[in-house]
N, C-alpha and C positions, 0 to 999 in steps of 0.2 A: 568391565571385564574382570574376571576373578583372577586370583593370584596364579592358580595352576596354568590357566591359558595364557597369562602374561609370560610365565616361564617358557613355555613351548614357543611362543612367538619370539622370545629373545634367542633361543637356541636356533630356531630356523632362520630368522631374519638378521640376527646379530643385534647387539644391544644398541648400536649406533643407529639403526634403522627402526627400532621398535615403534616409534610414534607413526611412521609411515605404514608399517605393517598393521598397527591397530586401526588405522584409518581405512586401510584395505578391508579389513575384517568388518568395519562398521559399514562400509558401502556394500559389501557382499550381503550382510544379514539384512539390510533394508531391502536390497534388490530381491533377495529370496522371499522375503515377506510379501513384498508386492506381487510377485509372480504367483504366490499361493492364493491371493485373494480372489474370490469369485466376483467378476465385475459385471454382474447383471444390473439392468436399470433399477430394479427393486432393491437390490443390495447397496448400490450407490446412494439412492435415496435415503435408505434407512441409516447407512452410515453418516451421511450428511446431517440428518436430523439428530443423531446421536452426538456427533461432534459439536454441531452448533449450540445445542442445548448446554452441553457440558462446559464449553469454553465461555459462553456468555454468562452463565451462573457463576463460574469461578471468578470471573472479572468483576462482576457485580458484588460479589461477596468480598472483594478486595479494593473497593473504592476508597475506603477511609484509612487504610493502613498500607503503606507502600514499603514497609520494611523489608520485603523480599528483594528490593532492588539495591543496588549500591547507593550509599548515602548521597553521592554527588548528583543523583537523579531524583531525589525526593521532592525537592521544591517544584521542579518543572512538571513532574509526573502527577502531583497532587492538585493541579489547577486544571479544573474541567473545561476552562475556556482556551486553554493552551492546545497547540497542535497535537500533543502526544495523546491526550485523552480525546481530542476531537476525531481523530482517525478511528479510535475504537467506537465512538458513537456513530459515526458514519457507517461503520460495519454493522453495528448492533440495529440501526434503523433499517438498513436494507434486510437484515435477518428478520426483524419483527414484521416488516411488511410482506415479505415473501411467505412467512408462517401465519399471517393474521393474528399475531400475538398482541392482544390489547394490553396485557400485563406489561409487556416490554415498552409499549407506547406510553404507559403511565410512569414507568421507571425513567424514560427519557425526559418526559415532561417535568417530572420531579427535579431532575437535574437542572434543566432549563430555568424553571421558575426560582430555584435556589440562588441563581446568579442574575436573576431578573432580566433574562434574555440579553445580557450585555456582552460585549466583546472586550478583550484586552485592548488597551489603547496607548500603550507604551510606544509601540511602533505602528503608528497610525495606518501607513500603507503596506505593511508587511504582510504577505499572503498567509503565512503561518497563523496569524492572529485572526484571519478571516474564516478559517476552516470550520470552526464550531457553528458559524452562521448557516451552513448546509442543513444542520440538524434543527435549528430554529425553524427554518423555512419549511423543512420536511414536516415539522409539527403543525405549522399552520395548514398545510395540505391535508394532514390527518385529522385535525381537530377544528379547523375553521377559526382559530384564534389569530386574528390579524395583529394583536399586540406583539407577537412574537418577533416580528421583524422591523418594528419601528426604529430601534436603535441602529440596526444594519443599514436601513435606508438613510438614515441621518448622516452616518459616517460615509456611506458611498456617494452620497450627493456632494459632500465635501471633497472627496478624492476626485470626482469627475470635474469639479470646479478648479482643482488645484494641480491636475495632471501635468507632468512634464515628460517629453520623449527623451529622457537621459539614456545613456549608452547602457547596453546589457553586459558590457564587459565587467567581470568580477574583480574590481580593483580594490585591494585591501586598504583600509584607511582607519584612522582613529574613530571608532564608532560613536555616534551621539548617544546611543543607548545600547546597553549591554544586549547581545543578541543579533546585533548587525554584523555581517561579513563584509559588506561594502555598500556604497551608496546605491548601487544598482539595485538593491532589494526594495527600494521604493517601487520598482516593477518586478516582473516575474523573470528574473534572471537565472534561476536555478530550477532543475527539473522538478523538485518536490512541489513547487509553487503551483504547478499545473493540476495537482490533486487538490491542493488546499484552497485555492481561490476562485477559479472560473466558475465552477458550478454553483457557488453561492450567488454570484452575479446572475447567472442564468435563472436560477430558482426565483431570485428577486423580480427579474422581468416577468417570469411566469405568473406569480402570485399577484403582482401589482398591474399587470397588463402594460407596463410602460417598457418598450423595447430598448430604451437608452442604455440599461444597464448591461444587457448582453451585447449590445453593439459595441460598447467599450470592451467587455471581456474577450469577445470573438477576435477583435483587432489585436489585442495584447497577447492572447493565446497564440496567434499564427506568428506574431513577431518573434516570440520565444521558440516556437517549433523551428522557424527558418534559422534561428541563431544556433540552436543546440542539437538538432536532429542530424544524424548522419545518414544521408541516403546510401552511402556505400555499405554501411553495416545494419541499417535498420534500426539503430539504437540511439538513445539520448546520452550525450555527455552531461554529467551532473551540472557543470557551469564551465565558464571559459577557462578556468585553471587546468582542465583536463584535456583540452584540445591537443596538446602536443606531449602529454604525459604518456609513458610506456610502462607496462608491467614487466615483471621479470623475464617473461617469455618474449618481450618485444612487441607484444600486441597492445593496442590502445586500451586505456582504463575505462570500462563502462561498469558502473556500480549497479548491482542487481536491485537494490531497493530504489535507487534513483530511477531505473527504468520501470520498476513495479509501480512506483506512485502514478506515473503517466499512464501506463497501461491499464491500471485498474480505473483511473479517472475516466477514460474515453468511453466505456460502456455507460457510466453513470451520466455523463454529459449527453451522449447520443440518446439515451432513454428519456431524458428531459427535454430534449431539443423538440420543437414543433416539427411535425412531419414534413411541412413544406418549406423548413428554414433553408436559405440558399446555401449555408455552409454544411448542411448535413452530410452531403456526399464527401465533402473534403474530410470530415472527422472520420468517416468510415474508411476512407482511403488511407489516412494516417495509421488508423487501427491495423489494417491489413498489412501495411509495411512494418510496422512494430512488431506484430505477431510474427511475421516471416523472420525477422532478426532474432527473435527469442526461441522459436521452437527448437531450432537445432543445437541449443546451448544447454539443454537439460542433461544433468549428470546421470549415469547408470542408476544411481539410487533414487532418482525422481525428482530431486530439488534443482534449483538453479544456484550455481556457485556465487558467492559474494562478488568476485571480479569475474564478469561474465565470460570474457574472452581468455581468461587464465585460471582454470579451475584448480590449479595447484597453488595459487596464491593464499587462499583460505580453503581448506580441504573439508572442513566440517559442513554439516548442513546449515542453511540459513532459511528461516521460515517466513520472515516478513517479505522479502523479496519474492519468494516462491509462492506465498499465499496470494499476494497481489497479481502475480503472472497467471497463476491457475484460474483465479476469478475471471481475469480478462479472457483467457482462452476458452473457458467453459461458456461464457457469455456468447462468444463467437459461435461455438457449436450449437448451443440452444437456439440461437437467432438465425441459423442457417447461413451465416457468413463464412464460416470455416467448415468445410464438408468433407475433407479428405480423412481417410481412415488413420493416417500417421497422427494427425492432430488430436483426434479422439483418443488414441493410445497414449499420447503425451499427457493429455489432461487426466486420464485415469491414473497414470503412474505418478503424476504430481500430486493428485488428491490422496493416493496411498502413502506418499512421503509426508503429507501434512498430518494424516492420522497416526502415523509412527511417531511424530513430534509431540502428540498431545497425550499428556499423563491421563490416567484414569479418573483423576479428580478434575480435569478440565484445564489444568495449567499447560499453557503453550510454551514449550522449550526451544532452544536454538534460535532465538530471535537477536540478531545484532543490535547491540545498543545504540544510543542516539550518536549519530556521526554523519559523515558526508563521503565516505569512501569505503572500499572493501577492507573491513577490519576483523580481527579475530573474533570468533564466536565460541562460547561454551554452552554446553548442554543445558545448564540451569539458567541461562540468560533468557529473560522474558521481557516484555513491555506491552503496554496498551495497544500500540499500533499494530504490534504482531497479532494480537487478538482480533483487532479490526480487520486485518487481512485475511485471517482464518474465517471470520464470519462472512465476509464478502464471498470467499470461495464456497463456503457451505451453503450460502444462499443459492448460488447458481447450481451447485451439485444436487440440491434437493429438488431441482427442476430437471435432472437429467433424464433424457428419453432415449439415448442412443444404446 
């Protein structure tokens, strides 16, 4: 906002409420831009193709230098096997497959070979460190290279032999290894985990033909859903810490990205499930419940607030949660699961908000940094997983027929 406009806002709103007034202006600008856009099927597809190509290329150009991030994120963000980059590669793989882009398949394969298809094994059972396995297994599907999953299979065989049904309650303890929030993270006791790990287990069953891997994952997935999903709100608590927490407005704390992780994972899982799998209808029913909980929480500007039921907690846009949610909703529309006009409008408005958050050079703005709760977001905040979320959304919007 330029200086003259800031002065006008100060006079009209009062200096003490300038920040609030600026936010109102931001919402109005985005809403007006959204309303002006022509939302034909052809224009949506063209937009998705443009955005997907730009954001993918920007991130690929910034794999080796993450100095655009705060220094505290450099180490974790530089590791291709970590969850931060893994979320990007999951989105990139979906985009490459949707577009039939063999050059992107080659880029993904180059990354996988550079780390010899290995996983991080500091936290042997931790879901975050299994996320990159989805991409290795996807490469097997694309290239026929079965060496891509040998190390995953060895690790997962160990986990099957050593599994313990410990409590899913997030009880803080002195971690054995840096990065553990509690002992329950040997299982999937936080919502993010449902994006990171179950699909890796499913894909391993698919490529090996051995059902034991997804039988385990299916059981664990539903244990987590039973524990963290609120039937009342149609939303996921991030972990047990949030069961009784209230936001400033007295509403429960439901984190946008925490729900986005699960909601984006469901279409990926459902698409990979055998058509006759006995749990398939359960996944679709959960998807519908989660969609119903999310649709009415979109802001006038098209994004989902960081704190889903308290939009005033963090008033800025937040694109990682929004990208994951738009990808999930668009998938439901494209597959005839969500058929009402309101949902289609919500998707289009959400996509327009994503477009507005992407710079001309392809950098994705307004991405909440690494965390586990609704935290403040700045315009120039970005991260690999935010790009992954946008690519998942772009992949679905590129198939838009409505």
